[in-house]
C-alpha positions as CSV (number, residue, x, y, z in Angstrom):
1,M,19.9,24.2,-11.2
2,N,22.0,21.9,-9.0
3,K,25.1,23.9,-8.0
4,N,27.2,20.7,-7.9
5,I,26.2,19.6,-11.4
6,L,29.1,18.3,-13.5
7,V,29.7,20.2,-16.7
8,T,30.3,17.8,-19.6
9,T,32.8,18.6,-22.3
10,P,32.3,18.1,-26.0
11,M,33.0,14.7,-27.5
12,R,36.2,14.2,-29.4
13,P,35.8,13.2,-33.1
14,A,35.9,9.5,-33.6
15,A,39.0,9.5,-35.8
16,T,41.1,11.3,-33.1
17,N,40.9,8.2,-30.8
18,T,43.8,5.8,-30.6
19,R,43.4,2.9,-33.0
20,P,43.3,-0.6,-31.4
21,A,46.7,-2.1,-30.7
22,F,45.3,-5.6,-31.6
23,V,43.0,-7.0,-34.2
24,L,39.5,-7.1,-32.8
25,P,37.7,-10.4,-33.4
26,A,34.6,-10.4,-35.5
27,K,31.4,-9.5,-33.6
28,S,33.3,-7.7,-30.8
29,C,30.9,-6.0,-28.4
30,D,31.0,-2.8,-26.4
31,A,28.7,-3.9,-23.5
32,H,28.2,-0.4,-21.9
33,F,27.5,2.9,-23.7
34,H,25.0,5.7,-23.4
35,V,23.5,8.1,-25.9
36,F,21.8,11.5,-25.4
37,E,19.4,13.1,-27.8
38,S,17.3,16.3,-27.5
39,G,13.6,16.0,-27.2
40,Y,13.4,13.4,-24.5
41,P,12.4,14.2,-20.9
42,H,15.1,14.0,-18.3
43,V,15.1,13.9,-14.5
44,A,14.5,17.2,-12.7
45,T,18.0,17.4,-11.1
46,P,20.5,15.6,-13.4
47,L,24.0,15.0,-12.1
48,Y,25.6,16.5,-15.2
49,T,24.8,18.9,-18.0
50,F,23.3,17.6,-21.3
51,P,26.1,15.7,-23.1
52,D,27.2,16.1,-26.7
53,A,26.9,12.4,-27.3
54,T,24.5,11.3,-30.1
55,L,23.9,7.9,-31.6
56,H,25.5,9.1,-34.8
57,Q,28.7,10.0,-33.0
58,Y,28.8,6.7,-31.2
59,L,28.3,4.6,-34.3
60,A,31.2,6.6,-36.0
61,L,33.4,5.6,-33.0
62,C,32.4,1.9,-33.4
63,D,33.2,2.0,-37.1
64,F,36.6,3.5,-36.3
65,L,37.5,1.0,-33.6
66,G,36.0,-2.1,-35.3
67,I,33.1,-2.7,-32.8
68,E,30.2,-4.6,-34.4
69,R,27.9,-5.1,-31.5
70,M,26.9,-2.9,-28.6
71,V,24.8,-2.7,-25.4
72,L,23.0,0.5,-24.6
73,V,22.6,1.2,-20.9
74,Q,19.9,3.6,-19.6
75,P,21.7,6.5,-18.0
76,T,20.7,8.3,-14.8
77,F,20.0,11.5,-16.9
78,Y,16.7,10.0,-18.2
79,G,15.7,8.3,-15.0
80,N,13.2,5.5,-15.6
81,D,11.9,7.0,-18.9
82,N,13.4,4.5,-21.4
83,G,12.0,6.3,-24.4
84,L,15.3,7.2,-26.0
85,T,16.8,3.7,-25.2
86,L,13.9,2.0,-26.9
87,D,13.9,4.4,-29.9
88,T,17.7,3.8,-30.3
89,L,17.1,0.0,-30.3
90,R,14.6,0.5,-33.1
91,R,17.1,2.6,-35.1
92,V,20.1,0.3,-34.6
93,G,18.5,-3.1,-34.9
94,P,19.7,-6.5,-33.8
95,R,23.4,-5.6,-33.4
96,C,22.3,-3.6,-30.3
97,R,20.9,-4.8,-27.0
98,G,19.5,-2.7,-24.2
99,V,19.6,-2.4,-20.4
100,V,16.7,-0.4,-18.9
101,R,15.7,1.2,-15.5
102,L,12.2,0.2,-14.4
103,E,9.6,1.2,-12.0
104,E,8.5,-1.8,-9.9
105,D,4.9,-1.6,-11.2
106,V,5.9,-1.9,-14.9
107,T,3.4,-4.1,-16.7
108,E,4.1,-7.5,-18.3
109,A,3.0,-6.0,-21.6
110,E,5.6,-3.3,-21.4
111,L,8.3,-5.8,-20.6
112,D,7.2,-7.9,-23.6
113,Q,7.5,-4.9,-25.8
114,Q,11.0,-4.1,-24.5
115,H,12.1,-7.6,-25.0
116,R,11.0,-7.6,-28.6
117,L,13.1,-4.5,-29.2
118,G,16.2,-6.0,-27.7
119,V,16.2,-5.3,-23.9
120,R,17.9,-8.0,-22.0
121,A,18.6,-6.6,-18.5
122,I,17.4,-4.3,-15.7
123,R,19.8,-1.7,-14.3
124,L,19.6,-1.4,-10.5
125,D,20.7,2.0,-9.4
126,L,21.9,1.4,-5.8
127,F,23.6,4.8,-5.7
128,A,20.1,6.2,-5.4
129,R,19.3,3.6,-2.7
130,A,22.6,3.8,-0.8
131,S,20.9,5.0,2.4
132,W,18.6,1.9,2.5
133,P,19.4,-0.9,5.0
134,T,21.1,-3.9,3.4
135,S,18.0,-6.0,4.0
136,E,15.8,-3.6,2.1
137,I,18.3,-3.5,-0.8
138,I,18.3,-7.3,-0.9
139,A,14.5,-7.4,-1.0
140,Y,14.5,-4.9,-3.9
141,V,17.0,-6.9,-5.8
142,K,15.0,-10.1,-5.3
143,R,11.8,-8.3,-6.6
144,M,13.6,-7.0,-9.7
145,A,15.3,-10.3,-10.4
146,A,11.9,-11.9,-10.3
147,R,10.7,-9.5,-13.0
148,A,13.8,-10.2,-15.1
149,R,13.7,-14.0,-14.8
150,P,10.8,-15.0,-17.1
151,R,12.4,-13.5,-20.2
152,G,15.9,-14.7,-19.5
153,W,17.0,-11.2,-18.6
154,H,19.6,-10.5,-15.9
155,V,20.0,-7.6,-13.4
156,Q,23.0,-5.2,-13.4
157,F,24.3,-3.6,-10.2
158,Y,25.2,0.0,-10.6
159,T,26.4,0.5,-7.1
160,P,29.1,2.0,-4.8
161,G,31.8,-0.5,-3.9
162,V,30.7,-0.3,-0.2
163,I,27.3,-1.8,-1.2
164,V,29.0,-4.4,-3.4
165,R,31.0,-5.4,-0.3
166,D,27.9,-5.6,1.9
167,L,26.0,-7.6,-0.7
168,L,28.7,-10.2,-1.4
169,P,27.2,-12.9,0.9
170,F,23.8,-12.4,-0.8
171,M,25.4,-12.4,-4.3
172,A,27.2,-15.7,-3.5
173,D,23.9,-17.4,-3.1
174,L,22.0,-15.6,-5.9
175,E,20.7,-18.1,-8.4
176,D,20.1,-15.7,-11.2
177,D,22.8,-14.3,-13.5
178,F,23.8,-10.8,-12.5
179,V,26.4,-8.2,-13.6
180,V,28.5,-5.9,-11.4
181,D,29.3,-2.7,-13.3
182,H,32.6,-0.9,-13.4
183,M,34.9,-3.6,-12.1
184,G,33.2,-3.6,-8.7
185,Y,33.7,0.1,-8.1
186,M,35.8,-0.7,-5.0
187,L,37.5,2.6,-4.2
188,E,40.3,2.8,-1.6
189,S,39.0,6.3,-0.8
190,D,35.7,4.7,0.4
191,G,37.6,2.3,2.7
192,L,37.6,-0.7,0.4
193,T,40.5,-3.1,0.8
194,R,42.2,-5.8,-1.2
195,S,40.5,-8.3,1.0
196,D,37.1,-7.0,-0.1
197,F,38.1,-7.3,-3.7
198,D,39.3,-10.9,-3.1
199,R,35.9,-11.7,-1.8
200,L,34.4,-10.3,-5.0
201,L,36.8,-12.6,-6.9
202,D,35.5,-15.5,-4.9
203,V,31.9,-14.6,-5.9
204,L,32.9,-14.3,-9.5
205,S,34.5,-17.7,-9.5
206,L,31.1,-19.3,-8.5
207,G,29.5,-18.9,-11.9
208,K,26.4,-16.7,-11.6
209,C,28.4,-13.4,-11.3
210,W,29.5,-11.4,-14.3
211,I,31.7,-8.3,-14.1
212,K,32.0,-5.5,-16.5
213,L,35.4,-4.3,-17.4
214,S,34.3,-0.7,-17.7
215,G,35.1,2.7,-16.2
216,P,38.6,2.0,-15.0
217,Y,39.1,5.8,-14.6
218,R,36.3,5.7,-12.0
219,I,38.5,3.5,-9.9
220,A,41.8,5.2,-10.7
221,K,40.6,8.7,-10.1
222,Q,43.7,10.8,-10.2
223,K,46.2,7.9,-10.0
224,G,46.4,7.0,-13.7
225,L,45.1,3.9,-15.5
226,D,48.2,1.9,-14.6
227,Y,46.7,1.8,-11.0
228,V,43.8,-0.4,-12.3
229,A,46.0,-3.0,-14.1
230,P,46.3,-5.4,-11.1
231,I,42.5,-5.3,-10.7
232,G,41.9,-6.0,-14.4
233,R,44.4,-8.8,-14.5
234,A,43.0,-10.5,-11.3
235,L,39.5,-10.5,-12.8
236,I,40.8,-12.0,-16.0
237,E,42.8,-14.7,-14.2
238,T,39.7,-15.6,-12.2
239,R,36.9,-16.0,-14.8
240,P,37.6,-14.5,-18.3
241,D,34.5,-16.3,-19.5
242,R,32.4,-14.2,-17.1
243,L,33.7,-10.8,-18.1
244,I,32.4,-8.3,-20.6
245,W,34.1,-5.1,-21.8
246,G,32.4,-1.8,-21.9
247,S,33.6,1.6,-23.1
248,D,31.4,3.6,-20.8
249,W,31.2,6.1,-23.6
250,P,30.7,9.1,-23.5
251,H,32.9,9.0,-20.3
252,L,30.9,11.6,-18.4
253,P,31.8,14.3,-17.8
254,D,35.0,14.0,-19.9
255,G,34.0,13.8,-23.5
256,Q,37.6,14.2,-24.6
257,R,38.6,10.9,-23.0
258,N,40.3,8.5,-25.5
259,T,38.2,5.4,-26.0
260,G,40.9,3.7,-28.0
261,D,43.2,3.9,-25.0
262,L,40.6,2.2,-22.8
263,L,40.1,-0.6,-25.3
264,N,43.9,-1.1,-25.5
265,L,44.0,-1.8,-21.8
266,L,42.8,-5.3,-22.8
267,A,46.0,-5.8,-24.7
268,D,47.9,-5.4,-21.4
269,W,45.5,-7.2,-19.1
270,A,44.7,-10.1,-21.5
271,P,47.6,-10.6,-23.9
272,D,46.2,-13.9,-25.2
273,P,43.9,-13.3,-28.2
274,E,41.7,-16.2,-27.2
275,V,41.0,-14.7,-23.8
276,R,40.2,-11.3,-25.4
277,R,37.8,-13.1,-27.7
278,K,36.0,-14.6,-24.7
279,I,35.6,-11.1,-23.2
280,L,34.7,-9.2,-26.4
281,V,32.6,-11.8,-28.2
282,D,31.7,-15.0,-26.4
283,A,30.6,-13.6,-23.0
284,P,28.4,-10.8,-24.3
285,E,26.9,-13.1,-26.9
286,R,25.7,-15.5,-24.2
287,L,24.7,-12.9,-21.7
288,F,22.7,-10.7,-24.1
289,Y,21.5,-13.4,-26.5
290,F,22.9,-12.0,-29.7
291,D,21.8,-14.0,-32.7
């Protein structure tokens, strides 16, 4: 076993989360969650222990918070085996969409099947490719975007902020819709600056970039969630119509984290109910083609 593996903590019961401080609009969407079920093959050396985070637990949380739509994102734990993701889409039905990880030689028939089940995006794990030269990363992104394009899918960048920074000139010219996870993941501890973040805002303003308001604790680290408020507000001031909100449930490795508190950050960052509607309803509806 990996000696550095993170030990996940049990999930808090849904009803122990904080209730929303605002009325969620109808068809509100959580655009980033994961589930874990026994009986599915996982990678040989996972980054964390098997989480206590089933679909049943997640749906109970959605009922408690008032979330009607959701987007399931393939976690690193299962690698490129999307079996659980596809089975979950079958179980939940049209209120759920999926984001998969793919081998480059995936067949068109497999992509067609995934599309029928509700997959609408490909997750690009650039943490796993962080050692690649920027030119090779760009070539990989172009190849995967070409696989996504015929079905109206998009690509999602799960990537360290330093790679986001290095890819910004490429992203500015990218003609396909794409999503940057976790608010850009630009950590001061990695040497990222406000100037780098401002350049990301410039790319967001162009129109093909979408950014996920998810995982603020990944940026805050030990500083507290107030530290992230200027980042959230700047994103919302730039293009609220190109932002989607994600819980990042089950908040690995901290299953006790309060999802209601994370949702309530929107009340501070976006006090206007119409702006929150853009983020929670309109943007995910367009991006993931909810009926």
